C-alpha positions as a LaTeX table, in Angstrom:
\begin{tabular}{lrrr}
\hline
Residue & $x$ (\AA) & $y$ (\AA) & $z$ (\AA) \\
\hline
Met1 & $-11.52$ & 226.87 & $-35.29$ \\
Ser2 & $-8.65$ & 228.38 & $-33.04$ \\
His3 & $-6.59$ & 231.66 & $-33.31$ \\
Pro4 & $-5.12$ & 233.04 & $-36.59$ \\
Gln5 & $-1.42$ & 230.42 & $-37.51$ \\
Asn6 & 0.60 & 232.49 & $-40.21$ \\
Thr7 & 1.71 & 230.77 & $-43.74$ \\
Pro8 & 3.53 & 230.72 & $-46.45$ \\
Asn9 & 1.05 & 231.70 & $-49.31$ \\
Pro10 & 2.50 & 229.54 & $-52.21$ \\
Cys11 & 1.84 & 232.22 & $-54.51$ \\
Gly12 & 4.61 & 233.42 & $-53.14$ \\
Asp13 & 3.95 & 237.51 & $-52.20$ \\
Gly14 & 3.69 & 236.89 & $-48.16$ \\
Ala15 & 2.16 & 235.09 & $-45.43$ \\
Leu16 & $-1.62$ & 234.04 & $-45.27$ \\
Val17 & $-3.90$ & 234.11 & $-42.08$ \\
Met18 & $-6.22$ & 230.51 & $-41.62$ \\
Val19 & $-9.22$ & 231.28 & $-41.12$ \\
Ala20 & $-11.06$ & 228.03 & $-41.24$ \\
Trp21 & $-10.57$ & 224.42 & $-40.66$ \\
Phe22 & $-12.34$ & 221.01 & $-41.79$ \\
His23 & $-12.33$ & 217.38 & $-41.83$ \\
Asn24 & $-13.17$ & 217.08 & $-45.36$ \\
Glu25 & $-11.78$ & 218.69 & $-48.54$ \\
Leu26 & $-15.54$ & 219.37 & $-49.84$ \\
Gly27 & $-15.83$ & 221.78 & $-46.97$ \\
Ala28 & $-12.72$ & 223.97 & $-47.32$ \\
Ala29 & $-13.20$ & 223.59 & $-51.29$ \\
Leu30 & $-17.55$ & 224.67 & $-50.04$ \\
Cys31 & $-15.87$ & 227.66 & $-47.84$ \\
Val32 & $-12.82$ & 229.04 & $-50.30$ \\
Ala33 & $-16.27$ & 229.55 & $-52.54$ \\
Asp34 & $-18.22$ & 231.03 & $-51.03$ \\
Leu35 & $-15.23$ & 233.44 & $-49.40$ \\
Glu36 & $-14.38$ & 234.14 & $-53.10$ \\
Ala37 & $-18.37$ & 235.31 & $-54.45$ \\
Leu38 & $-18.13$ & 237.46 & $-51.63$ \\
Gly39 & $-14.84$ & 239.01 & $-53.27$ \\
Ile40 & $-12.53$ & 237.86 & $-50.91$ \\
Pro41 & $-9.91$ & 234.74 & $-52.42$ \\
Ala42 & $-8.53$ & 232.44 & $-50.64$ \\
Ile43 & $-6.59$ & 229.61 & $-51.15$ \\
Val44 & $-6.94$ & 225.56 & $-49.32$ \\
Ser45 & $-4.19$ & 223.93 & $-47.68$ \\
Gly46 & $-3.26$ & 220.20 & $-46.32$ \\
Ala47 & $-5.85$ & 219.00 & $-48.50$ \\
Leu48 & $-3.81$ & 215.68 & $-48.66$ \\
Thr49 & $-3.54$ & 214.85 & $-45.30$ \\
Ser50 & $-7.34$ & 214.81 & $-44.55$ \\
Gln51 & $-9.62$ & 211.36 & $-44.95$ \\
Trp52 & $-6.83$ & 209.41 & $-44.20$ \\
Arg53 & $-5.01$ & 209.79 & $-47.97$ \\
Ala54 & $-1.94$ & 210.65 & $-46.37$ \\
Asp55 & $-2.02$ & 207.58 & $-43.86$ \\
Thr56 & $-1.86$ & 210.50 & $-40.96$ \\
Pro57 & $-5.75$ & 212.22 & $-40.34$ \\
Gly58 & $-5.44$ & 215.96 & $-40.56$ \\
Trp59 & $-6.78$ & 219.10 & $-41.44$ \\
Val60 & $-8.14$ & 220.81 & $-44.61$ \\
Arg61 & $-6.81$ & 224.17 & $-44.02$ \\
Val62 & $-8.35$ & 228.03 & $-44.95$ \\
His63 & $-6.07$ & 230.63 & $-45.31$ \\
Val64 & $-6.69$ & 234.63 & $-47.09$ \\
His65 & $-4.59$ & 237.47 & $-47.25$ \\
Pro66 & $-4.06$ & 239.35 & $-43.73$ \\
Arg67 & $-5.73$ & 242.27 & $-45.37$ \\
Asp68 & $-9.22$ & 240.36 & $-45.43$ \\
Glu69 & $-8.84$ & 238.59 & $-42.33$ \\
Gln70 & $-11.14$ & 240.16 & $-40.60$ \\
Arg71 & $-13.96$ & 240.92 & $-43.50$ \\
Ala72 & $-13.48$ & 236.57 & $-43.52$ \\
Arg73 & $-14.18$ & 235.90 & $-40.52$ \\
Glu74 & $-17.27$ & 237.87 & $-40.85$ \\
Ala75 & $-18.05$ & 235.87 & $-43.64$ \\
Ile76 & $-17.45$ & 232.97 & $-42.23$ \\
Ala77 & $-19.27$ & 232.96 & $-39.24$ \\
Asp78 & $-22.54$ & 234.98 & $-41.03$ \\
Leu79 & $-23.09$ & 231.74 & $-43.48$ \\
Ala80 & $-22.61$ & 229.10 & $-40.04$ \\
Ala81 & $-24.70$ & 231.47 & $-38.51$ \\
His82 & $-27.74$ & 230.72 & $-41.47$ \\
Ala83 & $-26.77$ & 227.10 & $-42.35$ \\
Pro84 & $-29.55$ & 224.52 & $-42.53$ \\
Ser85 & $-30.16$ & 222.34 & $-39.62$ \\
Asp86 & $-29.71$ & 218.79 & $-40.70$ \\
Ala87 & $-33.31$ & 218.39 & $-40.01$ \\
Glu88 & $-34.14$ & 220.89 & $-42.15$ \\
Leu89 & $-31.13$ & 219.04 & $-45.00$ \\
Glu90 & $-33.32$ & 215.74 & $-43.91$ \\
Asp91 & $-36.49$ & 217.27 & $-45.06$ \\
Gln92 & $-35.41$ & 218.67 & $-48.66$ \\
Ser93 & $-34.40$ & 215.66 & $-49.56$ \\
Thr94 & $-37.09$ & 213.61 & $-48.14$ \\
Gln95 & $-39.12$ & 216.95 & $-50.36$ \\
Ser96 & $-36.88$ & 216.19 & $-53.59$ \\
Thr97 & $-37.42$ & 212.44 & $-53.59$ \\
Glu98 & $-40.78$ & 212.95 & $-53.41$ \\
Glu99 & $-41.15$ & 215.23 & $-56.04$ \\
Asp100 & $-38.65$ & 213.15 & $-58.29$ \\
Glu101 & $-41.41$ & 210.35 & $-58.06$ \\
Asp102 & $-44.53$ & 212.44 & $-59.18$ \\
\hline
\end{tabular}
């Protein structure tokens, strides 16, 4: 992640601060859901340029109100620190498939 960047708020009530960005819409949407579950309102921007939808690769950004920036950054860091590894996800997928076959 880079330094926060102010962006216009589509709701019209001041500037928002970018706290994270993702290669795809799904990652950003999951981040927003996690933040909102913690009581931190967040929005996504840039989805139209993600995954080459607009013939220009771009990032999907997550924005919050400046008053929530510190809490949001801490929450994102905590979530990233506790995210399962690729090996753990693969193991869970394998276990799930085996259970379905029984």
